[in-house]
C-alpha positions in Angstrom: 76.7 81.2 88.1 75.4 84.7 87.8 74.6 87.0 90.8 72.0 89.8 90.5 73.5 92.6 88.5 77.0 91.2 88.6 78.7 87.9 87.6 81.4 86.3 89.7 83.7 86.8 86.7 83.2 90.5 86.6 83.8 90.7 90.4 86.9 88.6 90.7 89.1 89.2 87.8 90.7 85.8 87.4 88.6 82.9 88.6 88.6 81.4 85.1 92.4 81.7 84.6 94.7 78.7 84.4 97.9 79.6 86.2 101.0 78.0 84.6 104.0 79.1 86.6 105.2 81.7 89.0 108.1 82.7 91.4 109.0 84.0 94.8 112.0 84.4 97.0 113.7 83.8 100.3 115.8 86.1 102.5 116.0 89.3 104.5 114.3 92.6 103.6 116.3 95.7 102.7 115.7 98.7 104.8 112.8 100.9 103.6 113.2 104.6 103.2 111.3 106.7 105.8 108.5 108.2 103.7 107.0 109.1 100.3 108.4 112.0 98.4 106.8 115.4 99.0 103.5 115.9 97.1 103.5 117.9 93.9 101.5 117.7 90.7 103.4 119.7 88.1 103.7 117.4 85.1 107.3 117.3 83.7 108.2 117.3 80.0 107.5 113.7 79.0 107.0 111.9 75.7 106.0 108.5 74.5 108.2 107.0 71.8 106.1 105.1 69.2 105.1 101.7 70.5 106.8 98.6 69.0 105.5 95.2 68.3 108.8 93.8 69.6 109.5 93.7 73.3 113.1 94.5 74.1 112.6 94.9 77.9 113.8 92.0 79.9 115.2 90.0 77.0 117.7 87.4 78.1 121.2 89.0 78.3 124.6 87.5 78.1 127.0 87.9 81.1 129.1 90.3 79.0 126.2 92.8 79.0 126.0 93.1 82.7 125.6 96.6 84.2 129.1 97.9 85.1 129.8 98.3 88.8 130.6 102.0 88.4 127.2 102.6 86.8 125.4 100.5 89.4 127.0 102.6 92.2 125.9 105.9 90.6 122.4 104.9 89.6 119.5 105.9 91.9 117.9 103.0 93.8 114.7 101.4 92.6 111.8 102.5 94.9 108.6 100.4 95.2 105.8 101.8 97.4 103.0 99.4 98.1 99.6 101.2 98.4 97.6 98.0 99.4 95.3 96.0 97.3 96.8 96.0 93.7 98.1 99.6 94.0 101.7 100.6 93.7 103.9 103.7 93.2 107.2 102.9 91.5 110.3 105.1 90.9 112.3 103.4 88.2 115.0 105.0 86.2 113.9 108.5 87.2 110.3 107.8 86.2 107.4 107.8 88.7 104.8 105.2 87.7 101.4 104.8 89.4 100.0 101.3 89.1 96.3 100.1 89.4 95.4 102.8 91.9 92.6 102.6 94.4 92.9 105.8 96.4 89.3 107.1 96.5 86.7 105.2 98.4 86.5 101.4 98.8 86.7 98.6 96.4 83.1 97.4 95.8 82.6 96.7 92.1 79.5 98.8 92.3 77.8 96.2 94.5 78.9 96.8 98.1 76.3 94.3 99.4 78.2 91.6 97.5 81.8 92.7 98.3 83.2 95.8 100.0 86.9 96.1 100.7 88.7 98.8 102.6 92.4 99.3 103.1 93.8 98.4 106.6 96.7 100.8 106.9 96.5 103.6 104.3 93.0 104.6 105.2 93.7 108.4 104.9 96.0 108.3 101.8 94.7 110.7 99.2 95.4 111.6 95.6 96.9 114.8 96.9 99.5 112.8 98.7 101.1 111.5 95.5 104.4 112.9 94.2 104.9 114.0 90.6 103.5 111.4 88.3 105.0 110.5 84.9 102.8 107.6 83.9 99.8 105.6 84.9 99.9 101.8 84.4 96.7 99.7 84.2 96.9 95.9 84.1 93.2 94.9 83.9 89.8 96.3 83.0 88.0 95.4 86.2 87.4 97.7 89.2 90.2 96.3 91.4 92.7 97.5 88.8 90.8 100.1 86.8 89.0 101.8 89.7 86.7 104.4 88.3 86.1 106.2 91.6 89.9 106.9 91.7 90.6 107.4 88.0 87.8 110.0 87.5 89.2 112.6 89.9 92.8 111.7 88.9 91.9 112.5 85.3 90.6 115.9 86.3 93.7 116.6 88.3 96.1 115.4 85.6 94.1 115.2 82.3 97.3 114.9 80.2 98.9 112.2 82.3 100.3 109.5 80.0 98.5 106.1 80.5 99.6 102.6 79.4 96.9 100.0 79.6 95.4 96.8 78.5 93.0 97.4 75.5 90.3 95.8 77.6 90.0 99.0 79.6 89.5 101.3 76.6 85.8 101.8 77.2 86.6 103.3 80.7 89.9 105.1 80.0 88.9 106.8 76.7 86.3 108.8 78.5 88.8 110.1 81.2 92.3 110.5 79.8 93.7 112.2 76.6 96.9 110.3 76.3 96.4 106.6 76.5 98.5 103.9 74.8 97.0 100.4 74.7 99.5 97.5 74.5 98.8 94.0 73.5 101.1 91.3 74.9 104.4 91.5 73.0 104.1 95.2 72.3 106.3 97.8 74.1 106.8 101.6 74.4 109.4 103.9 75.8 108.5 106.5 78.4 111.0 109.3 78.5 111.0 112.2 81.0 113.3 115.1 80.1 116.3 115.5 82.3 115.3 112.6 84.5 115.3 109.3 82.7 113.5 106.7 80.6 111.9 103.3 81.0 110.7 100.7 78.5 107.3 99.1 79.2 106.6 95.7 77.6 103.2 94.1 77.9 102.9 90.4 78.8 100.0 88.0 78.8 98.0 87.8 82.1 94.7 86.1 82.9 91.9 85.6 80.5 88.6 86.8 82.1 86.1 85.0 80.0 86.0 82.5 77.1 89.3 81.2 75.7 89.1 83.4 72.6 89.0 86.6 74.6 92.3 88.6 74.7 94.2 88.3 78.0 94.7 91.1 80.4 98.2 92.5 80.9 101.3 91.9 83.0 104.3 94.2 82.4 108.1 94.0 82.3 109.5 97.5 82.9 113.2 98.2 82.2 115.2 101.1 83.5 116.8 102.9 80.6 120.0 103.7 82.5 120.7 100.5 84.4 118.8 98.1 82.2 117.4 96.4 85.4 113.9 95.0 85.0 110.8 94.7 87.1 108.0 92.2 86.3 104.5 92.8 87.6 101.3 90.8 87.2 98.8 91.0 90.1 97.3 87.5 89.9 100.4 85.3 89.4 99.0 84.3 86.0 101.3 84.2 83.0 102.1 82.6 79.7 105.1 80.3 80.1 105.9 80.3 76.4 106.0 84.1 76.3 108.1 84.6 79.4 110.7 81.9 78.8 112.7 84.3 76.6 112.7 87.0 79.2 114.2 87.7 82.6 113.4 90.1 85.4 115.6 91.1 88.3 112.7 92.0 90.5 109.4 90.1 90.4 106.3 91.6 92.1 103.7 88.9 92.6 101.1 87.6 95.0 102.3 84.6 96.9 99.1 83.7 98.8 96.3 82.0 96.9 92.8 83.5 97.1 90.1 80.9 96.4 86.4 80.5 95.9 84.9 77.0 96.0 86.3 75.3 92.8 87.8 78.6 91.5 91.3 80.2 91.9 90.9 83.9 92.0 94.6 84.8 92.7 97.4 82.2 92.4 100.7 82.0 94.4 102.7 79.6 96.4 104.3 77.0 94.1 103.2 79.0 91.0 105.1 82.0 92.4 108.2 79.9 92.8 108.0 78.7 89.2 107.6 82.3 88.0 110.8 83.3 89.8 112.6 80.4 88.3 111.3 81.2 84.8 112.4 84.8 85.0 115.7 84.1 86.8 114.6 86.6 89.5 117.0 87.9 92.1 114.3 89.5 94.3 110.7 88.7 95.0 108.4 91.4 96.3 105.2 89.7 97.6 102.0 91.5 97.6 99.0 90.8 99.8 96.2 92.0 97.5 93.6 90.1 99.4 94.6 91.6 102.8 91.7 94.1 103.1 88.9 94.8 105.6 86.1 93.1 103.8 82.3 92.6 104.2 79.6 91.4 101.9 78.1 88.0 100.9 81.1 86.9 98.9 83.5 87.1 101.9 81.8 84.1 103.5 83.1 81.8 100.8 86.4 83.5 100.0 89.5 81.9 101.6 93.3 81.9 101.5 95.7 79.1 100.8 99.2 79.4 102.1 101.1 82.2 103.8 104.2 84.3 103.0 106.2 82.0 105.3 105.1 78.8 103.6 106.0 80.5 100.2 109.5 81.3 101.6 109.9 77.6 102.5 108.9 76.5 99.0 111.2 79.0 97.5 114.2 78.1 99.6 114.1 74.5 98.4 114.4 75.5 94.7 115.9 79.0 94.7 117.8 79.5 97.9 119.7 82.6 96.6 116.5 84.5 95.7 115.6 87.1 98.3 112.1 88.0 99.5 111.6 91.7 100.2 108.3 92.3 102.1 107.0 95.8 101.5 105.4 98.0 104.3 102.4 99.9 102.9 103.1 103.5 102.3 106.9 103.2 102.9 109.1 103.1 99.8 111.1 99.8 99.6 114.5 100.9 98.3 116.5 98.3 96.3 120.0 99.7 95.4 121.0 98.9 91.9 124.4 97.7 93.1 122.7 95.0 95.2 120.8 93.7 92.1 123.8 93.6 89.7 126.3 92.2 92.2 
């Protein structure tokens, strides 16, 4: 069904996807740190190592390759800051990564009469409030991930900012940024920041937003170069089981509440999130509420949720009672000590 000037497919990134599996967790949250780092926009010395067609990040490891306790104690904690919607700021292995940012204006896909979404908590958060950025990560090509109203001023502020993206967003990003690497599922690249650290970013297969022959959007497995701990992120809880079965992730960031239109799943979760956690042998699940916005417009009258975070925890506890759920507070870094992950 087409709507004037916009199709449902172009508005909601994944209504044609077919979720296969997913995972979530159960347990108490770790204490968040009090605030974001102080804002600054000097770009450090950073380089991309050539991308590879082989993903090493998150490959299944034997117990003999576990992170030594002494290293775990000396390594900085992982910091995950939820910026509402699909937006994140991560500090992994000394590298600051901005993910799918929506920080300028609302989310409206260019058709606010159809859908208009505003953040509930971080209403006044601005680009100038960001810390030093080392990398921008884009999962999908649609406006709720590749937000032109945010990326345009960000590119003027940091024109040389390294970007890692799905190839589907090339038409947008090529006009804005000078240093973009497009990863197909199965490809990876190292991001190294001088005197601070390195991460490896591996692309995984996400939702297909169109006919079956169209290339999928991206999820990512990001591995810290020092601790070798991994974070998996895909914002619709859609993944390729065959691809992920050879990987593991210590921390899985995923939706756990389903978002539905009549006859269509826009965002998966619940039992699919549980299966994702099982597949990746996760130790922590960080649930995101990407549908929790102040919304208006025609589409909101037929958009509804299935499940809650609490019902997800119940499902998770039955199958993976040792996996912990860490619920983020928007704008406050969620700190996960490396020692707690490897213990």
